[in-house]
C-alpha positions as CSV (number, residue, x, y, z in Angstrom):
1,R,-7.7,-23.2,-3.3
2,T,-4.6,-22.6,-1.2
3,Q,-2.6,-21.8,-4.3
4,E,-5.2,-19.3,-5.4
5,E,-5.1,-17.6,-2.0
6,L,-1.3,-17.5,-2.1
7,V,-1.4,-16.0,-5.6
8,Q,-3.8,-13.3,-4.3
9,A,-1.7,-12.7,-1.2
10,A,1.4,-12.1,-3.3
11,K,-0.5,-9.8,-5.6
12,M,-1.8,-7.7,-2.7
13,A,1.8,-7.6,-1.2
14,A,3.0,-6.2,-4.6
15,L,0.3,-3.6,-4.5
16,G,1.2,-2.7,-0.9
17,Q,4.8,-2.0,-2.0
18,L,3.4,0.2,-4.7
19,S,0.9,2.0,-2.5
20,T,3.1,5.0,-1.5
21,A,4.1,5.7,-5.1
22,I,0.5,5.2,-6.3
23,N,-0.7,7.6,-3.7
24,H,1.8,10.2,-4.9
25,E,0.8,9.6,-8.5
26,L,-2.8,10.3,-7.7
27,N,-2.4,13.2,-5.3
28,N,-0.4,15.3,-7.8
29,P,-3.2,15.3,-10.4
30,L,-5.7,16.0,-7.7
31,G,-3.8,19.1,-6.7
32,A,-3.5,20.2,-10.3
33,I,-7.2,19.7,-10.9
34,R,-8.0,21.9,-7.9
35,S,-5.8,24.7,-9.3
36,Y,-7.2,24.4,-12.8
37,A,-10.8,24.5,-11.4
38,D,-10.0,27.6,-9.4
39,N,-8.4,29.3,-12.5
40,A,-11.3,28.3,-14.7
41,R,-13.8,29.9,-12.3
42,Q,-11.8,33.1,-12.3
43,F,-11.4,33.2,-16.1
44,L,-15.2,32.5,-16.4
45,E,-16.0,35.5,-14.1
46,L,-13.7,37.7,-16.3
47,G,-15.4,36.4,-19.5
48,H,-12.3,34.7,-20.8
49,T,-14.1,31.6,-22.2
50,D,-11.1,30.5,-24.2
51,M,-8.9,30.3,-21.1
52,T,-11.7,28.6,-19.2
53,A,-12.0,26.0,-21.9
54,A,-8.3,25.4,-21.8
55,N,-8.3,24.8,-18.1
56,L,-11.3,22.4,-18.3
57,Q,-9.5,20.5,-21.0
58,E,-6.5,20.1,-18.7
59,I,-8.8,18.8,-16.0
60,T,-10.3,16.2,-18.4
61,A,-6.8,15.0,-19.4
62,L,-5.8,14.6,-15.7
63,T,-9.0,12.7,-14.8
64,E,-8.4,10.4,-17.7
65,R,-4.9,9.7,-16.5
66,M,-6.1,8.9,-13.0
67,A,-8.9,6.7,-14.3
68,A,-6.4,4.7,-16.4
69,I,-4.3,4.1,-13.3
70,T,-7.2,3.1,-11.1
71,H,-8.7,0.9,-13.8
72,Q,-5.5,-1.0,-14.3
73,L,-5.1,-1.5,-10.5
74,K,-8.6,-2.9,-10.3
75,A,-7.9,-5.3,-13.2
76,F,-4.6,-6.3,-11.6
77,A,-6.2,-7.0,-8.2
78,R,-9.0,-9.2,-9.5
79,K,-8.7,-13.0,-9.1
80,S,-8.3,-15.3,-12.1
81,Q,-9.1,-18.9,-12.6
82,G,-6.2,-19.4,-15.0
83,Q,-8.1,-19.3,-18.3
84,L,-5.5,-19.6,-21.0
85,E,-6.3,-17.7,-24.2
86,P,-4.5,-15.7,-26.9
87,C,-3.0,-12.6,-25.4
88,N,-1.3,-9.6,-26.9
89,L,2.1,-9.3,-25.1
90,D,2.6,-5.6,-25.8
91,Q,-0.8,-4.8,-24.1
92,A,0.2,-6.9,-21.1
93,L,3.6,-5.1,-20.9
94,D,2.0,-1.7,-21.2
95,A,-0.4,-2.6,-18.4
96,A,2.3,-3.8,-16.1
97,L,4.4,-0.7,-16.8
98,L,1.4,1.5,-16.1
99,I,1.2,-0.1,-12.7
100,M,4.9,0.3,-12.1
101,Q,5.0,3.9,-13.5
102,P,4.4,5.6,-10.1
103,R,7.5,3.9,-8.7
104,L,9.6,4.2,-11.9
105,S,8.8,7.9,-12.2
106,R,10.1,8.6,-8.6
107,S,13.3,6.7,-9.3
108,P,16.4,7.8,-11.2
109,V,16.5,4.3,-12.8
110,T,16.6,4.1,-16.6
111,L,14.2,1.7,-18.3
112,E,15.5,0.4,-21.7
113,Q,13.1,-1.6,-23.9
114,Q,13.6,-3.7,-27.0
115,R,10.3,-5.2,-28.2
116,L,9.4,-7.0,-31.4
117,P,7.7,-4.8,-34.0
118,D,4.7,-7.1,-34.5
119,P,4.8,-10.0,-31.9
120,P,2.5,-13.0,-32.3
121,L,-0.2,-13.7,-29.8
122,I,0.9,-15.9,-26.9
123,L,-1.0,-18.4,-24.8
124,A,-1.5,-17.0,-21.3
125,D,-3.9,-15.8,-18.6
126,R,-3.7,-12.0,-18.9
127,V,-4.0,-11.4,-15.1
128,W,-1.3,-14.0,-14.3
129,L,1.0,-12.6,-17.0
130,E,0.7,-9.1,-15.7
131,Q,1.3,-10.3,-12.1
132,I,4.6,-12.0,-13.2
133,L,5.7,-8.9,-15.1
134,V,5.0,-6.6,-12.3
135,N,6.9,-8.9,-9.8
136,L,9.9,-9.1,-12.1
137,L,10.0,-5.4,-12.8
138,S,9.6,-4.6,-9.1
139,N,12.4,-6.9,-8.1
140,A,14.7,-5.4,-10.8
141,L,13.8,-1.9,-9.5
142,E,14.7,-2.9,-6.0
143,A,18.0,-4.5,-7.1
144,V,19.2,-1.2,-8.7
145,S,17.5,1.3,-6.3
146,E,20.8,2.1,-4.6
147,M,22.8,2.2,-7.8
148,P,24.1,5.7,-8.9
149,A,23.1,4.8,-12.5
150,G,20.6,1.9,-12.3
151,V,19.3,0.4,-15.5
152,I,16.4,-2.1,-16.1
153,R,16.4,-3.8,-19.5
154,L,13.3,-5.3,-21.0
155,T,13.8,-7.4,-24.1
156,V,11.4,-9.5,-26.1
157,T,12.7,-12.1,-28.6
158,R,11.1,-14.9,-30.7
159,Q,12.5,-18.4,-30.2
160,S,10.8,-20.8,-32.6
161,D,7.3,-21.4,-31.1
162,T,7.9,-19.2,-27.9
163,L,8.3,-15.6,-27.0
164,A,11.0,-14.9,-24.4
165,I,10.6,-11.8,-22.2
166,V,13.9,-11.0,-20.5
167,I,13.9,-8.5,-17.6
168,G,17.5,-7.7,-16.5
169,D,19.2,-5.1,-14.4
170,N,22.7,-3.9,-13.7
171,G,22.5,-4.6,-10.0
172,P,24.7,-6.9,-7.8
173,G,23.3,-10.0,-9.5
174,I,22.3,-13.3,-7.8
175,R,24.7,-14.9,-5.4
176,A,25.7,-18.5,-6.3
177,E,24.4,-19.9,-3.0
178,N,21.0,-18.3,-3.6
179,M,20.4,-19.4,-7.2
180,Q,18.9,-22.8,-6.4
181,H,16.6,-21.4,-3.8
182,L,15.1,-18.4,-5.8
183,F,11.9,-20.1,-6.7
184,E,11.3,-21.7,-3.3
185,A,8.3,-20.4,-1.3
186,F,9.1,-18.0,1.4
187,F,12.8,-17.7,0.4
188,T,13.9,-14.0,0.2
189,T,17.1,-12.0,0.4
190,K,15.2,-8.8,1.3
191,A,15.3,-7.3,4.8
192,S,12.7,-8.5,7.3
193,G,9.3,-7.0,6.6
194,K,10.2,-6.1,3.0
195,G,8.6,-9.1,1.3
196,L,6.8,-12.4,1.8
197,G,9.2,-14.5,-0.2
198,L,6.3,-15.6,-2.4
199,G,6.7,-13.4,-5.5
200,L,9.2,-15.5,-7.5
201,S,7.8,-18.8,-6.3
202,I,4.3,-17.9,-7.4
203,S,5.6,-16.4,-10.7
204,Y,7.4,-19.6,-11.5
205,R,4.3,-21.7,-10.7
206,L,2.1,-19.4,-12.8
207,A,4.5,-19.5,-15.7
208,R,4.5,-23.3,-15.6
209,D,0.7,-23.4,-15.3
210,M,0.6,-21.3,-18.5
211,Q,2.7,-24.0,-20.2
212,G,5.7,-21.7,-20.1
213,D,8.8,-21.3,-18.0
214,L,10.7,-18.8,-15.8
215,V,14.4,-19.1,-15.4
216,A,17.0,-16.9,-13.5
217,A,20.6,-16.2,-14.4
218,N,23.3,-13.5,-14.0
219,C,23.6,-11.3,-17.1
220,P,26.9,-11.4,-19.0
221,Q,27.3,-7.7,-18.5
222,G,26.4,-8.0,-14.8
223,G,23.2,-7.9,-12.8
224,A,20.3,-10.4,-12.7
225,C,18.3,-11.6,-15.7
226,F,14.9,-13.4,-15.5
227,T,13.5,-14.9,-18.7
228,L,9.8,-15.7,-19.0
229,S,9.1,-17.9,-21.9
230,L,5.5,-18.4,-23.2
231,R,4.1,-20.4,-26.1
232,V,3.0,-18.7,-29.3
233,T,-0.6,-19.5,-30.2
234,K,-0.9,-21.5,-33.4
235,P,-2.9,-19.8,-36.2
236,D,-6.2,-21.4,-36.9
237,P,-6.0,-23.3,-40.2
238,A,-9.5,-22.1,-41.1
239,D,-8.2,-18.5,-41.0
240,S,-5.5,-19.3,-43.5
241,L,-8.0,-21.0,-45.8
242,S,-10.4,-18.0,-45.6
243,A,-7.6,-15.6,-46.3
């Protein structure tokens, strides 16, 4: 029970760090919706139904965008009992990036992605997986936030019966004396009040609970690299026979 509460506390802390950017991401569409609504009313009074329809279409698109953000935040915030099942990695990555988008869009950091064209399903708890991804992306963003040309690299590779998700950056990297403590609870190199020191510790535990692993290293080209490895689900023999 204590571990579940710590997982949830770390998740809420991550959302708290995202709150300012999320607020900005929702306020902008709200302002635009107000403008489009006012314009649509004026066009309607003038009998310009085509322009009215165009403004209403813009409003629909903006509300769908806001709904996608809030839906994903709600899904991310819910508790999970750790039910392992076949998961689509691309969908989990897209969901995590949608949560991170408000912060990424307000930062000059470049996000580079190299994904597999048709990755196999992995064994994971979807909520836990997204929590790990959001935490690693958030840490990478903070590591390069002060860089004049910050880069976050997201790479997916297949290694035998596992998929490896590597999230690296071109920041200052991990100091040698900190490497062995990274996954310890309450260990943090951030300034006071900037984090609980639980994110990496819980991410490591969740990865292991999903029969995977999370390791840290310094990238050959500089910066930190975190590799999340998760098992590929085995195809059901019955499916092969039926095919």
